[in-house]
BAROVEX-415134 format. One record per residue: x, y, z of N, C-alpha, C in turn; residue in three letters. Coordinates in Angstrom, 3 decimals. Layout:
@nX X | nY Y | nZ Z | caX X | caY Y | caZ Z | cX X | cY Y | cZ Z | vexvex ala;
...
//
This chain:
@nX -278.627 | nY -94.335 | nZ -162.269 | caX -277.852 | caY -94.203 | caZ -161.043 | cX -278.478 | cY -93.135 | cZ -160.152 | vexvex unk;
@nX -279.556 | nY -93.518 | nZ -159.517 | caX -280.306 | caY -92.569 | caZ -158.689 | cX -279.592 | cY -92.180 | cZ -157.397 | vexvex unk;
@nX -278.626 | nY -92.981 | nZ -156.963 | caX -277.960 | caY -92.715 | caZ -155.684 | cX -276.512 | cY -92.274 | cZ -155.844 | vexvex unk;
@nX -276.178 | nY -91.735 | nZ -157.001 | caX -274.820 | caY -91.258 | caZ -157.253 | cX -274.436 | cY -90.218 | cZ -156.200 | vexvex unk;
@nX -273.216 | nY -90.320 | nZ -155.684 | caX -272.665 | caY -89.417 | caZ -154.671 | cX -273.308 | cY -89.582 | cZ -153.292 | vexvex unk;
@nX -274.058 | nY -90.654 | nZ -153.077 | caX -274.620 | caY -90.926 | caZ -151.755 | cX -273.748 | cY -91.970 | cZ -151.062 | vexvex unk;
@nX -273.673 | nY -91.885 | nZ -149.732 | caX -272.889 | caY -92.822 | caZ -148.926 | cX -273.846 | cY -93.609 | cZ -148.042 | vexvex unk;
@nX -273.683 | nY -94.950 | nZ -148.041 | caX -274.568 | caY -95.818 | caZ -147.269 | cX -273.764 | cY -96.788 | cZ -146.410 | vexvex unk;
@nX -274.316 | nY -97.118 | nZ -145.242 | caX -273.785 | caY -98.176 | caZ -144.385 | cX -274.890 | cY -99.205 | cZ -144.220 | vexvex unk;
@nX -274.547 | nY -100.473 | nZ -144.426 | caX -275.509 | caY -101.563 | caZ -144.260 | cX -274.880 | cY -102.603 | cZ -143.347 | vexvex unk;
@nX -275.499 | nY -102.854 | nZ -142.195 | caX -275.031 | caY -103.931 | caZ -141.320 | cX -275.797 | cY -105.203 | cZ -141.663 | vexvex unk;
@nX -275.246 | nY -106.335 | nZ -141.255 | caX -275.881 | caY -107.613 | caZ -141.575 | cX -275.863 | cY -107.897 | cZ -143.054 | vexvex unk;
@nX -274.768 | nY -107.501 | nZ -143.720 | caX -274.736 | caY -107.502 | caZ -145.183 | cX -274.041 | cY -108.715 | cZ -145.795 | vexvex unk;
@nX -273.751 | nY -109.736 | nZ -145.025 | caX -273.060 | caY -110.889 | caZ -145.601 | cX -273.969 | cY -111.749 | cZ -146.462 | vexvex unk;
@nX -275.256 | nY -111.821 | nZ -146.105 | caX -276.189 | caY -112.640 | caZ -146.887 | cX -277.611 | cY -112.143 | cZ -146.641 | vexvex unk;
@nX -278.534 | nY -112.709 | nZ -147.353 | caX -279.946 | caY -112.415 | caZ -147.138 | cX -280.337 | cY -110.993 | cZ -147.496 | vexvex unk;
@nX -281.253 | nY -110.441 | nZ -146.725 | caX -281.796 | caY -109.115 | caZ -147.008 | cX -280.720 | cY -108.040 | cZ -146.934 | vexvex unk;
@nX -279.851 | nY -108.112 | nZ -145.933 | caX -278.776 | caY -107.126 | caZ -145.808 | cX -277.868 | cY -107.109 | cZ -147.026 | vexvex unk;
@nX -277.514 | nY -108.305 | nZ -147.514 | caX -276.695 | caY -108.420 | caZ -148.723 | cX -277.417 | cY -107.802 | cZ -149.920 | vexvex unk;
@nX -278.694 | nY -108.146 | nZ -150.073 | caX -279.466 | caY -107.645 | caZ -151.218 | cX -279.582 | cY -106.121 | cZ -151.180 | vexvex unk;
@nX -279.775 | nY -105.561 | nZ -149.998 | caX -279.877 | caY -104.103 | caZ -149.868 | cX -278.549 | cY -103.443 | cZ -150.235 | vexvex unk;
@nX -277.449 | nY -103.958 | nZ -149.688 | caX -276.127 | caY -103.376 | caZ -149.984 | cX -275.830 | cY -103.437 | cZ -151.478 | vexvex unk;
@nX -276.121 | nY -104.566 | nZ -152.080 | caX -275.855 | caY -104.743 | caZ -153.507 | cX -276.723 | cY -103.809 | cZ -154.356 | vexvex unk;
@nX -278.002 | nY -103.690 | nZ -153.992 | caX -278.913 | caY -102.806 | caZ -154.740 | cX -278.487 | cY -101.345 | cZ -154.615 | vexvex unk;
@nX -278.086 | nY -100.928 | nZ -153.428 | caX -277.615 | caY -99.548 | caZ -153.248 | cX -276.390 | cY -99.278 | cZ -154.115 | vexvex unk;
@nX -275.465 | nY -100.231 | nZ -154.155 | caX -274.262 | caY -100.059 | caZ -154.967 | cX -274.604 | cY -100.008 | cZ -156.456 | vexvex unk;
@nX -275.521 | nY -100.859 | nZ -156.898 | caX -275.917 | caY -100.849 | caZ -158.309 | cX -276.589 | cY -99.537 | cZ -158.692 | vexvex unk;
@nX -277.219 | nY -98.878 | nZ -157.722 | caX -277.860 | caY -97.588 | caZ -157.991 | cX -276.892 | cY -96.413 | cZ -157.852 | vexvex unk;
@nX -275.604 | nY -96.720 | nZ -157.597 | caX -274.591 | caY -95.676 | caZ -157.605 | cX -274.077 | cY -95.223 | cZ -156.258 | vexvex unk;
@nX -274.616 | nY -95.733 | nZ -155.153 | caX -274.153 | caY -95.319 | caZ -153.822 | cX -272.790 | cY -95.932 | cZ -153.521 | vexvex unk;
@nX -272.016 | nY -95.225 | nZ -152.727 | caX -270.785 | caY -95.767 | caZ -152.171 | cX -271.181 | cY -96.458 | cZ -150.871 | vexvex unk;
@nX -271.039 | nY -97.792 | nZ -150.808 | caX -271.593 | caY -98.582 | caZ -149.709 | cX -270.491 | cY -99.154 | cZ -148.828 | vexvex unk;
@nX -270.656 | nY -99.002 | nZ -147.519 | caX -269.848 | caY -99.705 | caZ -146.545 | cX -270.738 | cY -100.797 | cZ -145.967 | vexvex unk;
@nX -270.472 | nY -102.044 | nZ -146.358 | caX -271.250 | caY -103.191 | caZ -145.894 | cX -270.486 | cY -103.854 | cZ -144.756 | vexvex unk;
@nX -271.208 | nY -104.266 | nZ -143.728 | caX -270.555 | caY -104.863 | caZ -142.559 | cX -271.347 | cY -106.061 | cZ -142.064 | vexvex unk;
@nX -270.618 | nY -107.009 | nZ -141.495 | caX -271.250 | caY -108.185 | caZ -140.911 | cX -270.253 | cY -108.819 | cZ -139.954 | vexvex unk;
@nX -270.760 | nY -109.617 | nZ -139.032 | caX -269.874 | caY -110.301 | caZ -138.092 | cX -269.040 | cY -111.372 | cZ -138.794 | vexvex unk;
@nX -269.505 | nY -111.840 | nZ -139.944 | caX -268.757 | caY -112.819 | caZ -140.734 | cX -267.673 | cY -112.087 | cZ -141.521 | vexvex unk;
@nX -266.428 | nY -112.498 | nZ -141.339 | caX -265.299 | caY -111.754 | caZ -141.909 | cX -265.127 | cY -111.944 | cZ -143.413 | vexvex unk;
@nX -265.544 | nY -113.090 | nZ -143.956 | caX -265.330 | caY -113.350 | caZ -145.385 | cX -266.228 | cY -112.455 | cZ -146.240 | vexvex unk;
@nX -265.598 | nY -111.724 | nZ -147.153 | caX -266.337 | caY -110.793 | caZ -148.019 | cX -267.150 | cY -111.553 | cZ -149.054 | vexvex unk;
@nX -268.462 | nY -111.281 | nZ -149.129 | caX -269.268 | caY -111.909 | caZ -150.180 | cX -269.026 | cY -111.229 | cZ -151.531 | vexvex unk;
@nX -269.507 | nY -111.835 | nZ -152.599 | caX -269.348 | caY -111.282 | caZ -153.943 | cX -270.526 | cY -110.367 | cZ -154.279 | vexvex unk;
@nX -270.283 | nY -109.082 | nZ -154.227 | caX -271.297 | caY -108.095 | caZ -154.583 | cX -271.233 | cY -107.826 | cZ -156.074 | vexvex unk;
@nX -272.380 | nY -107.573 | nZ -156.690 | caX -272.422 | caY -107.208 | caZ -158.101 | cX -272.008 | cY -105.749 | cZ -158.259 | vexvex unk;
@nX -272.523 | nY -104.893 | nZ -157.386 | caX -272.146 | caY -103.477 | caZ -157.413 | cX -270.671 | cY -103.327 | cZ -157.109 | vexvex unk;
@nX -269.993 | nY -102.436 | nZ -157.817 | caX -268.540 | caY -102.322 | caZ -157.665 | cX -268.103 | cY -101.286 | cZ -156.637 | vexvex unk;
@nX -269.041 | nY -100.603 | nZ -155.990 | caX -268.660 | caY -99.571 | caZ -155.033 | cX -268.970 | cY -99.999 | cZ -153.599 | vexvex unk;
@nX -268.691 | nY -101.285 | nZ -153.289 | caX -268.966 | caY -101.811 | caZ -151.957 | cX -267.657 | cY -102.071 | cZ -151.224 | vexvex unk;
@nX -267.504 | nY -101.424 | nZ -150.075 | caX -266.392 | caY -101.672 | caZ -149.162 | cX -266.963 | cY -102.572 | cZ -148.068 | vexvex unk;
@nX -266.271 | nY -103.662 | nZ -147.718 | caX -266.800 | caY -104.624 | caZ -146.750 | cX -265.885 | cY -104.710 | cZ -145.544 | vexvex unk;
@nX -266.481 | nY -104.823 | nZ -144.366 | caX -265.683 | caY -104.990 | caZ -143.154 | cX -266.382 | cY -105.944 | cZ -142.196 | vexvex unk;
@nX -265.569 | nY -106.655 | nZ -141.416 | caX -266.106 | caY -107.492 | caZ -140.350 | cX -266.445 | cY -106.581 | cZ -139.176 | vexvex unk;
@nX -267.617 | nY -106.797 | nZ -138.591 | caX -268.065 | caY -105.909 | caZ -137.525 | cX -269.036 | cY -106.625 | cZ -136.607 | vexvex unk;
@nX -268.861 | nY -106.424 | nZ -135.303 | caX -269.833 | caY -106.867 | caZ -134.306 | cX -270.591 | cY -105.615 | cZ -133.880 | vexvex unk;
@nX -271.854 | nY -105.517 | nZ -134.246 | caX -272.623 | caY -104.291 | caZ -134.009 | cX -272.812 | cY -103.997 | cZ -132.521 | vexvex unk;
@nX -272.529 | nY -104.973 | nZ -131.658 | caX -272.694 | caY -104.747 | caZ -130.221 | cX -271.474 | cY -104.097 | cZ -129.587 | vexvex unk;
@nX -270.395 | nY -103.921 | nZ -130.351 | caX -269.163 | caY -103.346 | caZ -129.810 | cX -268.981 | cY -101.898 | cZ -130.261 | vexvex unk;
@nX -268.963 | nY -100.968 | nZ -129.315 | caX -268.765 | caY -99.554 | caZ -129.676 | cX -267.471 | cY -99.304 | cZ -130.462 | vexvex unk;
@nX -266.421 | nY -100.057 | nZ -130.169 | caX -265.158 | caY -99.855 | caZ -130.897 | cX -265.302 | cY -100.181 | cZ -132.384 | vexvex unk;
@nX -266.192 | nY -101.109 | nZ -132.719 | caX -266.411 | caY -101.422 | caZ -134.133 | cX -267.154 | cY -100.283 | cZ -134.831 | vexvex unk;
@nX -268.039 | nY -99.598 | nZ -134.112 | caX -268.699 | caY -98.416 | caZ -134.685 | cX -267.686 | cY -97.296 | cZ -134.894 | vexvex unk;
@nX -266.669 | nY -97.228 | nZ -134.018 | caX -265.586 | caY -96.257 | caZ -134.224 | cX -264.849 | cY -96.560 | cZ -135.527 | vexvex unk;
@nX -264.653 | nY -97.850 | nZ -135.819 | caX -264.013 | caY -98.241 | caZ -137.077 | cX -264.864 | cY -97.835 | cZ -138.281 | vexvex unk;
@nX -266.182 | nY -97.993 | nZ -138.153 | caX -267.095 | caY -97.568 | caZ -139.222 | cX -266.938 | cY -96.065 | cZ -139.452 | vexvex unk;
@nX -266.933 | nY -95.307 | nZ -138.361 | caX -266.788 | caY -93.848 | caZ -138.477 | cX -265.472 | cY -93.480 | cZ -139.158 | vexvex unk;
@nX -264.399 | nY -94.163 | nZ -138.792 | caX -263.097 | caY -93.875 | caZ -139.392 | cX -263.121 | cY -94.150 | cZ -140.900 | vexvex unk;
@nX -263.750 | nY -95.242 | nZ -141.306 | caX -263.848 | caY -95.543 | caZ -142.747 | cX -264.711 | cY -94.521 | cZ -143.473 | vexvex unk;
@nX -265.787 | nY -94.077 | nZ -142.820 | caX -266.659 | caY -93.088 | caZ -143.451 | cX -265.951 | cY -91.757 | cZ -143.641 | vexvex unk;
@nX -265.071 | nY -91.407 | nZ -142.732 | caX -264.331 | caY -90.146 | caZ -142.856 | cX -263.419 | cY -90.139 | cZ -144.078 | vexvex unk;
@nX -263.044 | nY -91.314 | nZ -144.551 | caX -262.188 | caY -91.404 | caZ -145.746 | cX -262.995 | cY -91.311 | cZ -147.039 | vexvex unk;
@nX -264.315 | nY -91.386 | nZ -146.938 | caX -265.171 | caY -91.298 | caZ -148.122 | cX -265.601 | cY -89.846 | cZ -148.331 | vexvex unk;
@nX -265.766 | nY -89.423 | nZ -149.575 | caX -266.261 | caY -88.068 | caZ -149.810 | cX -267.730 | cY -87.964 | cZ -149.407 | vexvex unk;
@nX -268.113 | nY -86.810 | nZ -148.909 | caX -269.507 | caY -86.600 | caZ -148.509 | cX -269.763 | cY -87.040 | cZ -147.084 | vexvex unk;
@nX -271.028 | nY -87.226 | nZ -146.765 | caX -271.419 | caY -87.634 | caZ -145.420 | cX -272.322 | cY -88.860 | cZ -145.520 | vexvex unk;
@nX -272.672 | nY -89.412 | nZ -144.388 | caX -273.550 | caY -90.581 | caZ -144.373 | cX -274.965 | cY -90.153 | cZ -144.751 | vexvex unk;
@nX -275.489 | nY -90.744 | nZ -145.824 | caX -276.833 | caY -90.434 | caZ -146.295 | cX -277.838 | cY -91.530 | cZ -145.935 | vexvex unk;
@nX -277.372 | nY -92.786 | nZ -145.903 | caX -278.271 | caY -93.926 | caZ -145.720 | cX -277.659 | cY -94.875 | cZ -144.693 | vexvex unk;
@nX -278.446 | nY -95.250 | nZ -143.684 | caX -278.021 | caY -96.258 | caZ -142.711 | cX -279.080 | cY -97.346 | cZ -142.666 | vexvex unk;
@nX -278.674 | nY -98.575 | nZ -142.983 | caX -279.570 | caY -99.727 | caZ -142.883 | cX -278.966 | cY -100.642 | cZ -141.826 | vexvex unk;
@nX -279.582 | nY -100.651 | nZ -140.651 | caX -279.077 | caY -101.445 | caZ -139.530 | cX -279.846 | cY -102.759 | cZ -139.520 | vexvex unk;
@nX -279.347 | nY -103.717 | nZ -140.291 | caX -280.050 | caY -104.977 | caZ -140.523 | cX -279.156 | cY -106.138 | cZ -140.103 | vexvex unk;
@nX -279.475 | nY -106.762 | nZ -139.008 | caX -278.704 | caY -107.929 | caZ -138.604 | cX -279.615 | cY -108.900 | cZ -137.880 | vexvex unk;
@nX -279.243 | nY -110.175 | nZ -137.895 | caX -280.014 | caY -111.178 | caZ -137.179 | cX -279.482 | cY -111.270 | cZ -135.764 | vexvex unk;
@nX -280.400 | nY -111.437 | nZ -134.826 | caX -279.945 | caY -111.627 | caZ -133.459 | cX -279.341 | cY -113.016 | cZ -133.343 | vexvex unk;
@nX -278.246 | nY -113.086 | nZ -132.630 | caX -277.575 | caY -114.372 | caZ -132.481 | cX -278.022 | cY -115.049 | cZ -131.191 | vexvex unk;
@nX -277.577 | nY -116.263 | nZ -131.007 | caX -277.998 | caY -117.038 | caZ -129.844 | cX -277.619 | cY -116.391 | cZ -128.525 | vexvex unk;
@nX -276.448 | nY -115.709 | nZ -128.473 | caX -276.067 | caY -115.111 | caZ -127.191 | cX -277.027 | cY -113.978 | cZ -126.806 | vexvex unk;
@nX -277.567 | nY -113.275 | nZ -127.782 | caX -278.551 | caY -112.234 | caZ -127.488 | cX -279.854 | cY -112.873 | cZ -127.017 | vexvex unk;
@nX -280.260 | nY -113.962 | nZ -127.640 | caX -281.466 | caY -114.663 | caZ -127.211 | cX -281.323 | cY -115.180 | cZ -125.788 | vexvex unk;
@nX -280.124 | nY -115.696 | nZ -125.449 | caX -279.889 | caY -116.170 | caZ -124.078 | cX -280.000 | cY -115.020 | cZ -123.095 | vexvex unk;
@nX -279.442 | nY -113.860 | nZ -123.443 | caX -279.534 | caY -112.696 | caZ -122.552 | cX -280.989 | cY -112.306 | cZ -122.323 | vexvex unk;
@nX -281.796 | nY -112.361 | nZ -123.373 | caX -283.215 | caY -112.020 | caZ -123.232 | cX -283.917 | cY -112.999 | cZ -122.305 | vexvex unk;
@nX -283.585 | nY -114.293 | nZ -122.432 | caX -284.187 | caY -115.292 | caZ -121.547 | cX -283.822 | cY -115.022 | cZ -120.096 | vexvex unk;
@nX -282.537 | nY -114.711 | nZ -119.845 | caX -282.094 | caY -114.408 | caZ -118.480 | cX -282.819 | cY -113.177 | cZ -117.969 | vexvex unk;
@nX -282.937 | nY -112.156 | nZ -118.801 | caX -283.616 | caY -110.925 | caZ -118.413 | cX -285.074 | cY -111.195 | cZ -118.051 | vexvex unk;
@nX -285.761 | nY -111.983 | nZ -118.906 | caX -287.169 | caY -112.314 | caZ -118.632 | cX -287.302 | cY -113.088 | cZ -117.330 | vexvex unk;
@nX -286.399 | nY -114.037 | nZ -117.094 | caX -286.446 | caY -114.843 | caZ -115.884 | cX -286.229 | cY -113.974 | cZ -114.649 | vexvex unk;
@nX -285.310 | nY -113.041 | nZ -114.761 | caX -284.938 | caY -112.215 | caZ -113.616 | cX -285.940 | cY -111.100 | cZ -113.364 | vexvex unk;
@nX -286.443 | nY -110.447 | nZ -114.428 | caX -287.249 | caY -109.244 | caZ -114.257 | cX -288.690 | cY -109.371 | cZ -114.722 | vexvex unk;
@nX -289.061 | nY -110.480 | nZ -115.329 | caX -290.438 | caY -110.627 | caZ -115.800 | cX -290.604 | cY -110.109 | cZ -117.219 | vexvex unk;
@nX -291.718 | nY -110.438 | nZ -117.816 | caX -291.944 | caY -110.101 | caZ -119.232 | cX -292.140 | cY -108.624 | cZ -119.496 | vexvex unk;
@nX -292.624 | nY -107.836 | nZ -118.522 | caX -292.925 | caY -106.443 | caZ -118.817 | cX -291.679 | cY -105.622 | cZ -119.176 | vexvex unk;
@nX -290.501 | nY -106.099 | nZ -118.782 | caX -289.289 | caY -105.345 | caZ -119.069 | cX -288.686 | cY -105.649 | cZ -120.432 | vexvex unk;
@nX -289.238 | nY -106.591 | nZ -121.156 | caX -288.680 | caY -106.980 | caZ -122.449 | cX -289.446 | cY -106.303 | cZ -123.556 | vexvex unk;
@nX -288.707 | nY -105.584 | nZ -124.446 | caX -289.349 | caY -104.860 | caZ -125.528 | cX -289.734 | cY -105.701 | cZ -126.682 | vexvex unk;
//
């Protein structure tokens, strides 16, 4: 348990790489707050995973993350901001490129 007494937040944790990271952190002893836009909680092997539905683009959802972290002992040690861009973000990028040209897109 190399991460005992550590607190981690993982976004994009419903499936794929985000899920695997959250689960691995929990198995190593971290207290994990896993979040994803999908509300249904996946089955984590690690038993110290708290899951919440979250849209990372909304500041109020980050306020909810902060409130949950305040209830955990210690402070935030690990942040893994892992999420897939959704179609609405891709559409915004297309509009931005059309309006302002490619040099403005990172």
